[in-house]
PDB file of N, CA, C and O in Angstrom:
ATOM      1  N   MET A   1       0.840  -1.157   0.000  1.00  0.00           N
ATOM      2  CA  MET A   1       0.000   0.000   0.000  1.00  0.00           C
ATOM      3  C   MET A   1       0.901   1.240   0.000  1.00  0.00           C
ATOM      4  O   MET A   1       1.951   1.273   0.641  1.00  0.00           O
ATOM      5  N   LYS A   2       0.457   2.243  -0.731  1.00  0.00           N
ATOM      6  CA  LYS A   2       1.235   3.467  -0.850  1.00  0.00           C
ATOM      7  C   LYS A   2       0.312   4.643  -0.563  1.00  0.00           C
ATOM      8  O   LYS A   2      -0.764   4.767  -1.148  1.00  0.00           O
ATOM      9  N   ILE A   3       0.756   5.504   0.349  1.00  0.00           N
ATOM     10  CA  ILE A   3      -0.016   6.696   0.696  1.00  0.00           C
ATOM     11  C   ILE A   3       0.837   7.914   0.381  1.00  0.00           C
ATOM     12  O   ILE A   3       2.004   7.982   0.767  1.00  0.00           O
ATOM     13  N   THR A   4       0.255   8.866  -0.313  1.00  0.00           N
ATOM     14  CA  THR A   4       0.952  10.091  -0.668  1.00  0.00           C
ATOM     15  C   THR A   4       0.202  11.277  -0.079  1.00  0.00           C
ATOM     16  O   THR A   4      -1.014  11.400  -0.223  1.00  0.00           O
ATOM     17  N   ILE A   5       0.952  12.142   0.585  1.00  0.00           N
ATOM     18  CA  ILE A   5       0.364  13.355   1.145  1.00  0.00           C
ATOM     19  C   ILE A   5       1.114  14.536   0.551  1.00  0.00           C
ATOM     20  O   ILE A   5       2.338  14.610   0.666  1.00  0.00           O
ATOM     21  N   ASP A   6       0.416  15.443  -0.070  1.00  0.00           N
ATOM     22  CA  ASP A   6       1.002  16.658  -0.619  1.00  0.00           C
ATOM     23  C   ASP A   6       0.691  17.814   0.318  1.00  0.00           C
ATOM     24  O   ASP A   6      -0.464  18.051   0.669  1.00  0.00           O
ATOM     25  N   VAL A   7       1.732  18.530   0.716  1.00  0.00           N
ATOM     26  CA  VAL A   7       1.563  19.686   1.586  1.00  0.00           C
ATOM     27  C   VAL A   7       1.984  20.905   0.782  1.00  0.00           C
ATOM     28  O   VAL A   7       3.110  20.978   0.288  1.00  0.00           O
ATOM     29  N   ASP A   8       1.082  21.850   0.655  1.00  0.00           N
ATOM     30  CA  ASP A   8       1.363  23.067  -0.104  1.00  0.00           C
ATOM     31  C   ASP A   8       1.587  24.201   0.890  1.00  0.00           C
ATOM     32  O   ASP A   8       0.636  24.742   1.456  1.00  0.00           O
ATOM     33  N   CYS A   9       2.872  24.560   1.099  1.00  0.00           N
ATOM     34  CA  CYS A   9       3.203  25.659   2.007  1.00  0.00           C
ATOM     35  C   CYS A   9       4.518  26.287   1.576  1.00  0.00           C
ATOM     36  O   CYS A   9       5.289  25.703   0.814  1.00  0.00           O
ATOM     37  N   THR A  10       4.749  27.467   2.071  1.00  0.00           N
ATOM     38  CA  THR A  10       5.997  28.163   1.762  1.00  0.00           C
ATOM     39  C   THR A  10       7.094  27.629   2.675  1.00  0.00           C
ATOM     40  O   THR A  10       6.800  26.981   3.680  1.00  0.00           O
ATOM     41  N   PRO A  11       8.353  27.893   2.337  1.00  0.00           N
ATOM     42  CA  PRO A  11       9.442  27.464   3.226  1.00  0.00           C
ATOM     43  C   PRO A  11       9.323  28.064   4.630  1.00  0.00           C
ATOM     44  O   PRO A  11       9.641  27.401   5.618  1.00  0.00           O
ATOM     45  N   GLU A  12       8.866  29.316   4.718  1.00  0.00           N
ATOM     46  CA  GLU A  12       8.705  29.950   6.024  1.00  0.00           C
ATOM     47  C   GLU A  12       7.646  29.219   6.853  1.00  0.00           C
ATOM     48  O   GLU A  12       7.825  28.997   8.050  1.00  0.00           O
ATOM     49  N   GLU A  13       6.553  28.852   6.206  1.00  0.00           N
ATOM     50  CA  GLU A  13       5.495  28.126   6.901  1.00  0.00           C
ATOM     51  C   GLU A  13       5.981  26.749   7.362  1.00  0.00           C
ATOM     52  O   GLU A  13       5.644  26.303   8.459  1.00  0.00           O
ATOM     53  N   ALA A  14       6.760  26.089   6.532  1.00  0.00           N
ATOM     54  CA  ALA A  14       7.284  24.772   6.887  1.00  0.00           C
ATOM     55  C   ALA A  14       8.244  24.881   8.075  1.00  0.00           C
ATOM     56  O   ALA A  14       8.197  24.052   8.984  1.00  0.00           O
ATOM     57  N   ARG A  15       9.106  25.886   8.075  1.00  0.00           N
ATOM     58  CA  ARG A  15      10.025  26.080   9.195  1.00  0.00           C
ATOM     59  C   ARG A  15       9.259  26.339  10.485  1.00  0.00           C
ATOM     60  O   ARG A  15       9.588  25.782  11.533  1.00  0.00           O
ATOM     61  N   HIS A  16       8.234  27.187  10.405  1.00  0.00           N
ATOM     62  CA  HIS A  16       7.441  27.506  11.594  1.00  0.00           C
ATOM     63  C   HIS A  16       6.703  26.259  12.098  1.00  0.00           C
ATOM     64  O   HIS A  16       6.642  26.023  13.304  1.00  0.00           O
ATOM     65  N   PHE A  17       6.151  25.472  11.196  1.00  0.00           N
ATOM     66  CA  PHE A  17       5.411  24.256  11.567  1.00  0.00           C
ATOM     67  C   PHE A  17       6.334  23.239  12.236  1.00  0.00           C
ATOM     68  O   PHE A  17       5.944  22.578  13.199  1.00  0.00           O
ATOM     69  N   LEU A  18       7.576  23.115  11.714  1.00  0.00           N
ATOM     70  CA  LEU A  18       8.523  22.143  12.263  1.00  0.00           C
ATOM     71  C   LEU A  18       9.290  22.680  13.463  1.00  0.00           C
ATOM     72  O   LEU A  18      10.062  21.949  14.083  1.00  0.00           O
ATOM     73  N   GLY A  19       9.084  23.962  13.798  1.00  0.00           N
ATOM     74  CA  GLY A  19       9.757  24.535  14.959  1.00  0.00           C
ATOM     75  C   GLY A  19      11.195  24.951  14.695  1.00  0.00           C
ATOM     76  O   GLY A  19      11.975  25.106  15.634  1.00  0.00           O
ATOM     77  N   LEU A  20      11.555  25.131  13.439  1.00  0.00           N
ATOM     78  CA  LEU A  20      12.920  25.560  13.104  1.00  0.00           C
ATOM     79  C   LEU A  20      13.023  27.073  13.224  1.00  0.00           C
ATOM     80  O   LEU A  20      12.031  27.779  13.040  1.00  0.00           O
ATOM     81  N   PRO A  21      14.222  27.580  13.532  1.00  0.00           N
ATOM     82  CA  PRO A  21      14.372  29.021  13.713  1.00  0.00           C
ATOM     83  C   PRO A  21      14.334  29.766  12.373  1.00  0.00           C
ATOM     84  O   PRO A  21      14.672  29.219  11.323  1.00  0.00           O
ATOM     85  N   ASP A  22      13.916  31.015  12.448  1.00  0.00           N
ATOM     86  CA  ASP A  22      13.916  31.873  11.261  1.00  0.00           C
ATOM     87  C   ASP A  22      15.305  32.502  11.134  1.00  0.00           C
ATOM     88  O   ASP A  22      15.689  33.338  11.953  1.00  0.00           O
ATOM     89  N   VAL A  23      16.038  32.106  10.129  1.00  0.00           N
ATOM     90  CA  VAL A  23      17.416  32.576   9.966  1.00  0.00           C
ATOM     91  C   VAL A  23      17.532  33.747   8.989  1.00  0.00           C
ATOM     92  O   VAL A  23      18.641  34.198   8.704  1.00  0.00           O
ATOM     93  N   ALA A  24      16.415  34.242   8.477  1.00  0.00           N
ATOM     94  CA  ALA A  24      16.460  35.339   7.500  1.00  0.00           C
ATOM     95  C   ALA A  24      17.125  36.586   8.058  1.00  0.00           C
ATOM     96  O   ALA A  24      17.929  37.190   7.348  1.00  0.00           O
ATOM     97  N   PRO A  25      16.837  37.017   9.305  1.00  0.00           N
ATOM     98  CA  PRO A  25      17.533  38.212   9.818  1.00  0.00           C
ATOM     99  C   PRO A  25      19.046  38.010   9.918  1.00  0.00           C
ATOM    100  O   PRO A  25      19.816  38.927   9.629  1.00  0.00           O
ATOM    101  N   MET A  26      19.471  36.813  10.326  1.00  0.00           N
ATOM    102  CA  MET A  26      20.904  36.527  10.418  1.00  0.00           C
ATOM    103  C   MET A  26      21.535  36.551   9.019  1.00  0.00           C
ATOM    104  O   MET A  26      22.633  37.081   8.847  1.00  0.00           O
ATOM    105  N   GLN A  27      20.851  35.983   8.025  1.00  0.00           N
ATOM    106  CA  GLN A  27      21.367  35.983   6.662  1.00  0.00           C
ATOM    107  C   GLN A  27      21.471  37.407   6.123  1.00  0.00           C
ATOM    108  O   GLN A  27      22.441  37.746   5.445  1.00  0.00           O
ATOM    109  N   ASP A  28      20.471  38.243   6.423  1.00  0.00           N
ATOM    110  CA  ASP A  28      20.524  39.638   5.968  1.00  0.00           C
ATOM    111  C   ASP A  28      21.709  40.367   6.583  1.00  0.00           C
ATOM    112  O   ASP A  28      22.404  41.120   5.901  1.00  0.00           O
ATOM    113  N   GLU A  29      21.939  40.142   7.877  1.00  0.00           N
ATOM    114  CA  GLU A  29      23.064  40.780   8.560  1.00  0.00           C
ATOM    115  C   GLU A  29      24.397  40.303   7.995  1.00  0.00           C
ATOM    116  O   GLU A  29      25.310  41.101   7.784  1.00  0.00           O
ATOM    117  N   MET A  30      24.506  38.999   7.752  1.00  0.00           N
ATOM    118  CA  MET A  30      25.744  38.448   7.191  1.00  0.00           C
ATOM    119  C   MET A  30      26.006  38.985   5.782  1.00  0.00           C
ATOM    120  O   MET A  30      27.149  39.288   5.440  1.00  0.00           O
ATOM    121  N   MET A  31      24.972  39.102   4.977  1.00  0.00           N
ATOM    122  CA  MET A  31      25.144  39.641   3.630  1.00  0.00           C
ATOM    123  C   MET A  31      25.555  41.108   3.671  1.00  0.00           C
ATOM    124  O   MET A  31      26.370  41.541   2.857  1.00  0.00           O
ATOM    125  N   ALA A  32      25.001  41.884   4.614  1.00  0.00           N
ATOM    126  CA  ALA A  32      25.399  43.284   4.750  1.00  0.00           C
ATOM    127  C   ALA A  32      26.869  43.383   5.163  1.00  0.00           C
ATOM    128  O   ALA A  32      27.604  44.219   4.637  1.00  0.00           O
ATOM    129  N   GLU A  33      27.301  42.534   6.101  1.00  0.00           N
ATOM    130  CA  GLU A  33      28.704  42.526   6.532  1.00  0.00           C
ATOM    131  C   GLU A  33      29.621  42.108   5.386  1.00  0.00           C
ATOM    132  O   GLU A  33      30.692  42.684   5.192  1.00  0.00           O
ATOM    133  N   LEU A  34      29.193  41.110   4.639  1.00  0.00           N
ATOM    134  CA  LEU A  34      29.974  40.664   3.483  1.00  0.00           C
ATOM    135  C   LEU A  34      30.117  41.789   2.463  1.00  0.00           C
ATOM    136  O   LEU A  34      31.187  41.979   1.887  1.00  0.00           O
ATOM    137  N   GLY A  35      29.036  42.531   2.244  1.00  0.00           N
ATOM    138  CA  GLY A  35      29.086  43.665   1.327  1.00  0.00           C
ATOM    139  C   GLY A  35      30.045  44.742   1.805  1.00  0.00           C
ATOM    140  O   GLY A  35      30.784  45.312   1.003  1.00  0.00           O
ATOM    141  N   ARG A  36      30.043  45.027   3.104  1.00  0.00           N
ATOM    142  CA  ARG A  36      30.968  46.034   3.653  1.00  0.00           C
ATOM    143  C   ARG A  36      32.420  45.592   3.476  1.00  0.00           C
ATOM    144  O   ARG A  36      33.273  46.382   3.072  1.00  0.00           O
ATOM    145  N   ARG A  37      32.688  44.328   3.780  1.00  0.00           N
ATOM    146  CA  ARG A  37      34.068  43.828   3.645  1.00  0.00           C
ATOM    147  C   ARG A  37      34.519  43.826   2.190  1.00  0.00           C
ATOM    148  O   ARG A  37      35.663  44.165   1.888  1.00  0.00           O
ATOM    149  N   LEU A  38      33.627  43.449   1.302  1.00  0.00           N
ATOM    150  CA  LEU A  38      33.960  43.426  -0.116  1.00  0.00           C
ATOM    151  C   LEU A  38      34.291  44.826  -0.622  1.00  0.00           C
ATOM    152  O   LEU A  38      35.253  45.014  -1.367  1.00  0.00           O
ATOM    153  N   LYS A  39      33.489  45.806  -0.214  1.00  0.00           N
ATOM    154  CA  LYS A  39      33.751  47.185  -0.635  1.00  0.00           C
ATOM    155  C   LYS A  39      35.076  47.690  -0.093  1.00  0.00           C
ATOM    156  O   LYS A  39      35.810  48.372  -0.808  1.00  0.00           O
ATOM    157  N   SER A  40      35.398  47.371   1.152  1.00  0.00           N
ATOM    158  CA  SER A  40      36.674  47.833   1.714  1.00  0.00           C
ATOM    159  C   SER A  40      37.851  47.153   1.022  1.00  0.00           C
ATOM    160  O   SER A  40      38.884  47.785   0.803  1.00  0.00           O
ATOM    161  N   ASN A  41      37.709  45.869   0.675  1.00  0.00           N
ATOM    162  CA  ASN A  41      38.791  45.168  -0.032  1.00  0.00           C
ATOM    163  C   ASN A  41      38.949  45.672  -1.462  1.00  0.00           C
ATOM    164  O   ASN A  41      40.066  45.736  -1.975  1.00  0.00           O
ATOM    165  N   LEU A  42      37.849  46.027  -2.104  1.00  0.00           N
ATOM    166  CA  LEU A  42      37.941  46.551  -3.470  1.00  0.00           C
ATOM    167  C   LEU A  42      38.653  47.892  -3.490  1.00  0.00           C
ATOM    168  O   LEU A  42      39.331  48.217  -4.464  1.00  0.00           O
ATOM    169  N   ALA A  43      38.509  48.672  -2.431  1.00  0.00           N
ATOM    170  CA  ALA A  43      39.196  49.958  -2.373  1.00  0.00           C
ATOM    171  C   ALA A  43      40.708  49.763  -2.336  1.00  0.00           C
ATOM    172  O   ALA A  43      41.451  50.597  -2.854  1.00  0.00           O
ATOM    173  N   SER A  44      41.173  48.669  -1.727  1.00  0.00           N
ATOM    174  CA  SER A  44      42.616  48.418  -1.658  1.00  0.00           C
ATOM    175  C   SER A  44      43.136  47.706  -2.899  1.00  0.00           C
ATOM    176  O   SER A  44      44.329  47.416  -2.983  1.00  0.00           O
ATOM    177  N   MET A  45      42.281  47.423  -3.851  1.00  0.00           N
ATOM    178  CA  MET A  45      42.687  46.733  -5.072  1.00  0.00           C
ATOM    179  C   MET A  45      43.023  47.716  -6.189  1.00  0.00           C
ATOM    180  O   MET A  45      42.646  47.505  -7.342  1.00  0.00           O
ATOM    181  N   ASP A  46      43.716  48.764  -5.855  1.00  0.00           N
ATOM    182  CA  ASP A  46      44.131  49.744  -6.849  1.00  0.00           C
ATOM    183  C   ASP A  46      45.168  49.092  -7.770  1.00  0.00           C
ATOM    184  O   ASP A  46      46.134  48.515  -7.271  1.00  0.00           O
ATOM    185  N   PRO A  47      45.004  49.162  -9.093  1.00  0.00           N
ATOM    186  CA  PRO A  47      45.946  48.492  -9.998  1.00  0.00           C
ATOM    187  C   PRO A  47      47.397  48.921  -9.797  1.00  0.00           C
ATOM    188  O   PRO A  47      48.308  48.104  -9.933  1.00  0.00           O
ATOM    189  N   GLU A  48      47.616  50.175  -9.481  1.00  0.00           N
ATOM    190  CA  GLU A  48      48.986  50.650  -9.284  1.00  0.00           C
ATOM    191  C   GLU A  48      49.623  49.984  -8.070  1.00  0.00           C
ATOM    192  O   GLU A  48      50.788  49.588  -8.117  1.00  0.00           O
ATOM    193  N   ILE A  49      48.864  49.858  -6.981  1.00  0.00           N
ATOM    194  CA  ILE A  49      49.379  49.215  -5.779  1.00  0.00           C
ATOM    195  C   ILE A  49      49.640  47.731  -6.046  1.00  0.00           C
ATOM    196  O   ILE A  49      50.651  47.186  -5.604  1.00  0.00           O
ATOM    197  N   LEU A  50      48.736  47.091  -6.759  1.00  0.00           N
ATOM    198  CA  LEU A  50      48.926  45.678  -7.078  1.00  0.00           C
ATOM    199  C   LEU A  50      50.180  45.460  -7.922  1.00  0.00           C
ATOM    200  O   LEU A  50      50.936  44.520  -7.677  1.00  0.00           O
ATOM    201  N   MET A  51      50.402  46.307  -8.897  1.00  0.00           N
ATOM    202  CA  MET A  51      51.589  46.163  -9.740  1.00  0.00           C
ATOM    203  C   MET A  51      52.865  46.355  -8.927  1.00  0.00           C
ATOM    204  O   MET A  51      53.842  45.633  -9.123  1.00  0.00           O
ATOM    205  N   LYS A  52      52.858  47.324  -8.019  1.00  0.00           N
ATOM    206  CA  LYS A  52      54.044  47.535  -7.177  1.00  0.00           C
ATOM    207  C   LYS A  52      54.281  46.342  -6.262  1.00  0.00           C
ATOM    208  O   LYS A  52      55.425  46.016  -5.945  1.00  0.00           O
ATOM    209  N   THR A  53      53.213  45.698  -5.842  1.00  0.00           N
ATOM    210  CA  THR A  53      53.335  44.548  -4.954  1.00  0.00           C
ATOM    211  C   THR A  53      53.815  43.310  -5.707  1.00  0.00           C
ATOM    212  O   THR A  53      54.700  42.599  -5.232  1.00  0.00           O
ATOM    213  N   TRP A  54      53.239  43.050  -6.874  1.00  0.00           N
ATOM    214  CA  TRP A  54      53.526  41.818  -7.595  1.00  0.00           C
ATOM    215  C   TRP A  54      54.734  41.894  -8.513  1.00  0.00           C
ATOM    216  O   TRP A  54      55.429  40.894  -8.692  1.00  0.00           O
ATOM    217  N   LEU A  55      54.998  43.041  -9.091  1.00  0.00           N
ATOM    218  CA  LEU A  55      56.017  43.143 -10.128  1.00  0.00           C
ATOM    219  C   LEU A  55      57.435  42.858  -9.639  1.00  0.00           C
ATOM    220  O   LEU A  55      58.161  42.143 -10.329  1.00  0.00           O
ATOM    221  N   PRO A  56      57.872  43.375  -8.490  1.00  0.00           N
ATOM    222  CA  PRO A  56      59.254  43.077  -8.093  1.00  0.00           C
ATOM    223  C   PRO A  56      59.523  41.580  -7.968  1.00  0.00           C
ATOM    224  O   PRO A  56      60.579  41.115  -8.398  1.00  0.00           O
ATOM    225  N   ALA A  57      58.619  40.831  -7.405  1.00  0.00           N
ATOM    226  CA  ALA A  57      58.823  39.387  -7.278  1.00  0.00           C
ATOM    227  C   ALA A  57      58.869  38.737  -8.660  1.00  0.00           C
ATOM    228  O   ALA A  57      59.674  37.835  -8.895  1.00  0.00           O
ATOM    229  N   GLY A  58      58.015  39.188  -9.567  1.00  0.00           N
ATOM    230  CA  GLY A  58      58.006  38.637 -10.911  1.00  0.00           C
ATOM    231  C   GLY A  58      59.287  38.945 -11.665  1.00  0.00           C
ATOM    232  O   GLY A  58      59.805  38.098 -12.392  1.00  0.00           O
ATOM    233  N   LEU A  59      59.796  40.154 -11.494  1.00  0.00           N
ATOM    234  CA  LEU A  59      61.040  40.523 -12.173  1.00  0.00           C
ATOM    235  C   LEU A  59      62.229  39.765 -11.613  1.00  0.00           C
ATOM    236  O   LEU A  59      63.128  39.383 -12.362  1.00  0.00           O
ATOM    237  N   GLN A  60      62.247  39.542 -10.300  1.00  0.00           N
ATOM    238  CA  GLN A  60      63.343  38.780  -9.709  1.00  0.00           C
ATOM    239  C   GLN A  60      63.331  37.347 -10.220  1.00  0.00           C
ATOM    240  O   GLN A  60      64.385  36.778 -10.505  1.00  0.00           O
ATOM    241  N   GLY A  61      62.145  36.766 -10.337  1.00  0.00           N
ATOM    242  CA  GLY A  61      62.045  35.412 -10.855  1.00  0.00           C
ATOM    243  C   GLY A  61      62.490  35.334 -12.309  1.00  0.00           C
ATOM    244  O   GLY A  61      63.169  34.386 -12.704  1.00  0.00           O
ATOM    245  N   LEU A  62      62.107  36.333 -13.106  1.00  0.00           N
ATOM    246  CA  LEU A  62      62.509  36.375 -14.505  1.00  0.00           C
ATOM    247  C   LEU A  62      64.014  36.566 -14.629  1.00  0.00           C
ATOM    248  O   LEU A  62      64.660  35.948 -15.475  1.00  0.00           O
ATOM    249  N   GLU A  63      64.561  37.424 -13.782  1.00  0.00           N
ATOM    250  CA  GLU A  63      66.004  37.685 -13.822  1.00  0.00           C
ATOM    251  C   GLU A  63      66.793  36.432 -13.436  1.00  0.00           C
ATOM    252  O   GLU A  63      67.806  36.127 -14.067  1.00  0.00           O
ATOM    253  N   SER A  64      66.350  35.712 -12.422  1.00  0.00           N
ATOM    254  CA  SER A  64      67.067  34.491 -12.025  1.00  0.00           C
ATOM    255  C   SER A  64      66.947  33.417 -13.106  1.00  0.00           C
ATOM    256  O   SER A  64      67.902  32.674 -13.335  1.00  0.00           O
ATOM    257  N   ALA A  65      65.808  33.320 -13.767  1.00  0.00           N
ATOM    258  CA  ALA A  65      65.646  32.352 -14.858  1.00  0.00           C
ATOM    259  C   ALA A  65      66.583  32.708 -16.013  1.00  0.00           C
ATOM    260  O   ALA A  65      67.185  31.828 -16.628  1.00  0.00           O
ATOM    261  N   GLN A  66      66.699  34.001 -16.300  1.00  0.00           N
ATOM    262  CA  GLN A  66      67.581  34.442 -17.374  1.00  0.00           C
ATOM    263  C   GLN A  66      69.040  34.133 -17.028  1.00  0.00           C
ATOM    264  O   GLN A  66      69.792  33.679 -17.890  1.00  0.00           O
ATOM    265  N   LYS A  67      69.446  34.369 -15.788  1.00  0.00           N
ATOM    266  CA  LYS A  67      70.817  34.061 -15.367  1.00  0.00           C
ATOM    267  C   LYS A  67      71.103  32.571 -15.482  1.00  0.00           C
ATOM    268  O   LYS A  67      72.174  32.173 -15.941  1.00  0.00           O
ATOM    269  N   MET A  68      70.139  31.743 -15.063  1.00  0.00           N
ATOM    270  CA  MET A  68      70.315  30.301 -15.151  1.00  0.00           C
ATOM    271  C   MET A  68      70.446  29.871 -16.616  1.00  0.00           C
ATOM    272  O   MET A  68      71.284  29.032 -16.946  1.00  0.00           O
ATOM    273  N   PHE A  69      69.610  30.451 -17.495  1.00  0.00           N
ATOM    274  CA  PHE A  69      69.663  30.109 -18.917  1.00  0.00           C
ATOM    275  C   PHE A  69      71.031  30.457 -19.498  1.00  0.00           C
ATOM    276  O   PHE A  69      71.638  29.637 -20.187  1.00  0.00           O
ATOM    277  N   TRP A  70      71.524  31.675 -19.225  1.00  0.00           N
ATOM    278  CA  TRP A  70      72.816  32.077 -19.786  1.00  0.00           C
ATOM    279  C   TRP A  70      73.957  31.271 -19.189  1.00  0.00           C
ATOM    280  O   TRP A  70      74.952  31.015 -19.869  1.00  0.00           O
ATOM    281  N   SER A  71      73.833  30.866 -17.934  1.00  0.00           N
ATOM    282  CA  SER A  71      74.852  30.026 -17.315  1.00  0.00           C
ATOM    283  C   SER A  71      74.917  28.666 -18.015  1.00  0.00           C
ATOM    284  O   SER A  71      76.001  28.173 -18.326  1.00  0.00           O
ATOM    285  N   GLN A  72      73.755  28.070 -18.258  1.00  0.00           N
ATOM    286  CA  GLN A  72      73.708  26.777 -18.942  1.00  0.00           C
ATOM    287  C   GLN A  72      74.249  26.890 -20.367  1.00  0.00           C
ATOM    288  O   GLN A  72      74.974  26.013 -20.834  1.00  0.00           O
ATOM    289  N   MET A  73      73.892  27.972 -21.048  1.00  0.00           N
ATOM    290  CA  MET A  73      74.377  28.159 -22.421  1.00  0.00           C
ATOM    291  C   MET A  73      75.895  28.348 -22.431  1.00  0.00           C
ATOM    292  O   MET A  73      76.588  27.843 -23.314  1.00  0.00           O
ATOM    293  N   GLY A  74      76.400  29.082 -21.438  1.00  0.00           N
ATOM    294  CA  GLY A  74      77.854  29.274 -21.350  1.00  0.00           C
ATOM    295  C   GLY A  74      78.582  27.971 -21.091  1.00  0.00           C
ATOM    296  O   GLY A  74      79.629  27.721 -21.689  1.00  0.00           O
ATOM    297  N   GLN A  75      78.051  27.138 -20.214  1.00  0.00           N
ATOM    298  CA  GLN A  75      78.664  25.843 -19.925  1.00  0.00           C
ATOM    299  C   GLN A  75      78.621  24.935 -21.155  1.00  0.00           C
ATOM    300  O   GLN A  75      79.585  24.225 -21.443  1.00  0.00           O
ATOM    301  N   ALA A  76      77.507  24.963 -21.874  1.00  0.00           N
ATOM    302  CA  ALA A  76      77.403  24.132 -23.083  1.00  0.00           C
ATOM    303  C   ALA A  76      78.395  24.603 -24.142  1.00  0.00           C
ATOM    304  O   ALA A  76      79.017  23.787 -24.823  1.00  0.00           O
ATOM    305  N   ALA A  77      78.542  25.914 -24.279  1.00  0.00           N
ATOM    306  CA  ALA A  77      79.489  26.443 -25.265  1.00  0.00           C
ATOM    307  C   ALA A  77      80.918  26.104 -24.869  1.00  0.00           C
ATOM    308  O   ALA A  77      81.740  25.801 -25.734  1.00  0.00           O
ATOM    309  N   ALA A  78      81.229  26.150 -23.581  1.00  0.00           N
ATOM    310  CA  ALA A  78      82.581  25.825 -23.122  1.00  0.00           C
ATOM    311  C   ALA A  78      82.890  24.346 -23.363  1.00  0.00           C
ATOM    312  O   ALA A  78      84.006  23.997 -23.747  1.00  0.00           O
ATOM    313  N   ARG A  79      81.903  23.483 -23.138  1.00  0.00           N
ATOM    314  CA  ARG A  79      82.110  22.051 -23.382  1.00  0.00           C
ATOM    315  C   ARG A  79      82.268  21.765 -24.876  1.00  0.00           C
ATOM    316  O   ARG A  79      83.038  20.884 -25.259  1.00  0.00           O
ATOM    317  N   ALA A  80      81.555  22.491 -25.705  1.00  0.00           N
ATOM    318  CA  ALA A  80      81.628  22.259 -27.151  1.00  0.00           C
ATOM    319  C   ALA A  80      82.983  22.712 -27.702  1.00  0.00           C
ATOM    320  O   ALA A  80      83.453  22.159 -28.696  1.00  0.00           O
ATOM    321  N   GLY A  81      83.621  23.712 -27.072  1.00  0.00           N
ATOM    322  CA  GLY A  81      84.902  24.239 -27.547  1.00  0.00           C
ATOM    323  C   GLY A  81      86.097  23.432 -27.106  1.00  0.00           C
ATOM    324  O   GLY A  81      87.169  23.566 -27.697  1.00  0.00           O
ATOM    325  N   LYS A  82      85.958  22.586 -26.074  1.00  0.00           N
ATOM    326  CA  LYS A  82      87.077  21.809 -25.548  1.00  0.00           C
ATOM    327  C   LYS A  82      87.263  20.536 -26.372  1.00  0.00           C
ATOM    328  O   LYS A  82      86.286  19.963 -26.856  1.00  0.00           O
ATOM    329  N   PRO A  83      88.511  20.090 -26.535  1.00  0.00           N
ATOM    330  CA  PRO A  83      88.741  18.816 -27.246  1.00  0.00           C
ATOM    331  C   PRO A  83      88.248  17.634 -26.421  1.00  0.00           C
ATOM    332  O   PRO A  83      88.174  17.712 -25.195  1.00  0.00           O
ATOM    333  N   ASP A  84      87.915  16.555 -27.092  1.00  0.00           N
ATOM    334  CA  ASP A  84      87.409  15.363 -26.453  1.00  0.00           C
ATOM    335  C   ASP A  84      88.504  14.704 -25.624  1.00  0.00           C
ATOM    336  O   ASP A  84      89.610  14.506 -26.127  1.00  0.00           O
ATOM    337  N   LYS A  85      88.225  14.357 -24.361  1.00  0.00           N
ATOM    338  CA  LYS A  85      89.227  13.754 -23.480  1.00  0.00           C
ATOM    339  C   LYS A  85      89.241  12.239 -23.611  1.00  0.00           C
ATOM    340  O   LYS A  85      89.822  11.563 -22.763  1.00  0.00           O
ATOM    341  N   GLY A  86      88.633  11.697 -24.624  1.00  0.00           N
ATOM    342  CA  GLY A  86      88.536  10.250 -24.795  1.00  0.00           C
ATOM    343  C   GLY A  86      89.813   9.624 -25.340  1.00  0.00           C
ATOM    344  O   GLY A  86      89.863   8.406 -25.514  1.00  0.00           O
ATOM    345  N   GLY A  87      90.838  10.408 -25.611  1.00  0.00           N
ATOM    346  CA  GLY A  87      92.092   9.850 -26.093  1.00  0.00           C
ATOM    347  C   GLY A  87      92.136   9.642 -27.591  1.00  0.00           C
ATOM    348  O   GLY A  87      92.997   8.917 -28.090  1.00  0.00           O
ATOM    349  N   GLY A  88      91.216  10.270 -28.321  1.00  0.00           N
ATOM    350  CA  GLY A  88      91.197  10.108 -29.767  1.00  0.00           C
ATOM    351  C   GLY A  88      92.256  10.955 -30.450  1.00  0.00           C
ATOM    352  O   GLY A  88      92.886  11.782 -29.792  1.00  0.00           O
ATOM    353  N   ALA A  89      92.471  10.778 -31.737  1.00  0.00           N
ATOM    354  CA  ALA A  89      93.529  11.459 -32.463  1.00  0.00           C
ATOM    355  C   ALA A  89      93.199  12.817 -32.893  1.00  0.00           C
ATOM    356  O   ALA A  89      94.025  13.485 -33.517  1.00  0.00           O
TER     357      ALA A  89
END
């Protein structure tokens, strides 16, 4: 046997019927706080400040990669210019 009961109510009515708390005021407060924090963080996201913060680290990384590349190329060129030590003629 199968019994089906359809209840037509809003989520607020269902929460009240089941004795669950109304969290809408807390959600509104949290969203307002989130909005305030987001606005304050966006103010500190000035592109000029971000570039000054990120660029020096990026340039140092690029410079060290370039030094490593030229060092490897120099070592390869030095090895290519030396005669073979295998005892050949």
